[in-house]
N, C-alpha and C positions, 0 to 999 in steps of 0.2 A: 504494500500500500504506500503510494507516494503522497506527500503532503504539499498542499498549495496554501500559502499564508494569505491573509487578507491584504488588499492593496487600497491605499488612499487615492481618491481621484486626482489630487494635486500632483501625484507622481506621474500620471499618464503622459503629460506633455514632454517629459524627458525620455520616454521609452522609444526605442527603435522597433522595427518589425519583429526581430527575434525576441526582444524583451516582452512585447505584447503577447506573442504566441506562447511563450513559456509561462506566462501568468494566467492566461485566460482560455487558451485552446488546448484540448486534450486530444492528441493525435493517435495514440497507440492503445486505445482501450481493448481492442480485440486481437492484439498480438499478431504474430506472423504465421501461425499455423493452428491446427486443431488441437484441442486439449492442452493448451499452454497454461491452463489454470485460469484463475480469475485475476484480471488486472484491475486495480482499484485506485482511486484518487480521493484523498480526504481534503476537502476544502474548508478553510476556516471561515468562509462566507456562509453564515448560518449553519455551519457544521454538516454540510451536505457531503455525502459520499456517493460517487458514481463508479460503476464498474462494467466490465464486459467479459463474456465467456462464450466460446464456440466449442461445445462438447462434441466428441466423436468417439463412441464406444463407452469406455468406463465412465461412471458418474464423476462429476467435478463438484467438490463440496465447498460450501461457503464457510470460510474460517474467520475467526476473529483476528485482529491485528493490533500491533503495539499502540498505535495512536488512539485506539478505542478504550484501552485499559479496561476491558470487559471480559468476563468468563467466556461468553459466546457472542457472536456478531449482533444478534438482536436482543441482547439483554436490556438495552435501554433505547432501542431503535425500532423503526418500522421500515418496510421495504416494498418498493414497486419493481416489478419485472416486466419487460416488454420484449417480445420476440421480434427483432428487426431483421431476421434472416430470411431465407427463401423456402424453408421447410419447417414442419412442426417439430417441436421438441417437448421434453417433459421436465417439470419442476416438481421435486418431491419435498414435501413439507411435513416433518415429523411422521414420516412413513406413508403419507397419503400422496398419490400421484395426481398431478394436474397437467394435462396436455395443453400446450399453448400453440395455436396455429399462428401464422404470420399476422402480426399486428394485434395479437391478443395480449391482454394485460393480466397480471396476477398481483394482488396485494397480500402481503404477509405481515401480520401484526407483531407487536412487541412481545418478547418472551419466548418465541419459537426457538428451539435449540438446534434443529437439524434441517438444513436446506441444501439440496443438491440438484445438479443439472445434468440431463442426458440428452443425446441426439445422435443422428447418423451423419452429421457433418454440415447440414444446411441451416440448422437453427443457430441463431446468434442472440443471446440474451443480454439485454441492456438492463443494468441495475441502478436504481436510485434509492438512497436511504437517507432518512432524516431522524433526528432525535425524537423520542416519543415519551410522553408522561402518562399515557393511557393505552389500553389494549383493545384492539378491534379484531374481529375474526378474519381469517384468510378467505379471500373471495376472488373469483376469476371474472374478467369482463371481456366481451368480444365487441367488434365494431358494430354488430347488429344491436347490441344492448347498450352501447354508449349513447350519451346525449349529444346529437349533432347540432352544430350551429353553422349555417351557410352564410359566408360573408364575401364582399368584393364582387367584381364583375369582370367580364372578359375585356371590356374597353380599357380598364385600368390595369390589366395583366395581373390581377390579384384575386381571382375567383378561387375560393378555397373552402374546405369543410373542416371544422374543428370538432373533434370527438373528445368529449370529456369523460374520463373513466373514474379517477379518484378525485372526488370533490364533495362539497357539502350535501348535494342532492343525489349523489351516486354511491360509489363504493366509499364507505366511511373510513376515515383515518384521523390521526391525531393532528399532524400538521402538513403531511405530504399532499400536494395537489398535482395531478398528472393527467396528460392526454396526448393525443396525436393530431397533427394538422396535415391534411393532404391537399396539395394544389391540383386544380383542374388542368387538363391538357392545355398547353399554350400559355398558362400563367406562370409567372416567375417570382413575383413579390410576395413576401409573407409579412404578417403582423404589421399592417398599416391601419391607423397611424402608429408610429413607434411610441413606446411608453417606458416608464420606469415603475418599479414596485418599491415604494419607500420603506416597506416593512417586510420584504421578502427577497430572497435570491432566486433567480430562475436559471435553469440550465437547458440548452437546446442540444439535442442529438440529431444531426442530419443523417438521413439514410435514404436508400433508393436511388442514389445518383450513379450514373455510369462512371467508369474509370476515368474518362477524360473530361468529366463535368465537375464544376465547382459551384459553391455558394459564396457570394461576397457578403459577409456578415458585418453589419454596422454595429458599433459599440461605442461606449464612452459617454460622457455627459452630453446633453443635447446641444450645448454650444461649443463642444470640443469633440466632435465625432472622430472615430478611427475605424479602420476596417481590418478584417481577418479573412483570408482566403481559405475556405473549409472544404475538405473532401468527404467522401462517403464514410459514414459511421465515425465521424469525429464530433466532439462535443465542445460547446462554448459555455463557460461559466460567466453569468451576468450578475454582478453585485447589485445591491439595491439602488445604487446611484446611476447605473448604466442603462442606456437604451439597448434594445435588442430587436433587430429586424434584418432582412437581407433579401437578395435576389439571386436566382440561380441561372446557370447556362443551360440547364436541362431539367427534366422532370425530377421531383424529389418530394419527400415528406420529412417531418421531424417530430420527435418526441419532445414535449415541453414538460418541465417538472419544476415545481416551486416548493420552497420551505421557508418558514420564518414565523412571523408573529401571528398570522391568521390564515384561514383557508377560504377567504372571501375571493372568489374568482374575479370579481369586478373591482377589486381594490387596486386601481391603476391610476397613473397620472399620464394622460396622453400628450404627445407632442406632434402636431401636424408637421408634414414634410417642410412646410414653409417656415417653420421655426427652427429647423435643424441647421447647424453650421459645420 
């Protein structure tokens, strides 16, 4: 488990491209091969942990790590799992199997001791974990069961569907809020207008991009924007002071996940494109 420390927005003007990428972009969540184990990053921004695993054959077990100082991974945490791969896979929670199809989501509550992942090579499990002070039951969600919100239009190149899975009116959690946004064919802009969450950190995991496609992700304070060039299955950590939006060179989707002071999906401060600098 690697550690990313919190960054003050006043530091950003002095960062070059490499410094920005090292602080906010997670490029290697899914390793270079199957069954490499679970790659995890512990962010001091709202104590969010993200991870990735591509199992093939033997189960891969979710273990605790030194930064957590806990007997087991979910001793004081909750977990969201999303299959961002191309084939189904299985998540086993305290001996119970949960098959996740592509874009299915599984919530695992605080206190669960045993979590493992299996697949035949095509499943890719994205993990998001936040601290938890209450316990909620394990529950699976599919796209058909999620709460869809359709936004944007073709004229603005931002026609998209937001699927809410873990939220106040869906799968219950302590502080984790999670969903998937899919762009319609021909659209490239996501998350317009850009916004910040003054009371939460948000992480985007982009997926579904072809090898030669990229997303130009905008970040930073609204009056001091910066950009990151993001490839398939790479994640961007957005602190509470940073906007988060982008546009792609080809079709894509992304997992958005938040953790912080509340689980109010609408707790945002929007910044129209005309206000960005």
